[in-house]
N, C-alpha and C positions, 0 to 999 in steps of 0.2 A: 504495500500499499503506498503510496507515493506521499507527496508533502504539498499542499495548494498555500497560493498567497492567493490574499484579501487586501485591497488598497480602499487605506479611507481619508476624507480630507477631514483635518481638523484646525479649528480657529479658536484665537486665540494667546496660540502658543508667541514665545517672544524672546526664548535664550533656551541654553544650553538645561537647565534647571527645570524648563516645561517639560524638557525633551525626556529626563530624568523621570519628573512624576508620571507624568502618560508613561511611559515604560513600566512603572510599578507597579502600576495600577491592572495593567493590560496583559502581562506576563502570568498575573493572578487567573487569568480566564482558562479552565478546561481545554486543554488540546493545542494553546499556543506554545510553539518549540523556537521559534524568534523572531524579533521584533526591531524593524530598522525604524524611528522617528525622526522628522528636519522642522524646526522649527521654523528655519529658512520659507521651506516649499510647503509645511501645512498640511504636509503626506505622512501616514503612517503605513507603515506593508508589515502586513501581520503573514506569518506563516504557520501552519497547522497541522498536524497532525489527522486532520478529521476536520469533517463541515463545520467552522464556526458558526455561535449565534452571536449574529450582526447585536442584536439585542444586548447580549451581555457586555459584548467590546466596546459595547456605545454607553454604554450607563458605566463599565469602566475608564473611562473615557472622564468622563461627566463627573466623578466619582472625583477623579486629580484637577479639576475646575473648568475644564472646556469643554470643547462641543463638537461633534463628531458623528460626519455624514459617510455611506458608503460611494466611494469615489467611482 
């Protein structure tokens, strides 16, 4: 079974601390195996071992204080 990558647009991030906050919350979502996040581009790329629950990823980003939508 391969990995799959899902991209989200995150608004409100401005710095490396923002990226770290998002990463810490999203890595708690079940199935997540890798995260790339950029405050500069506003892109969050999540690689997972199973189909991701978008609502859980969006909720995790919200918990970090930002807004995410599926790209």
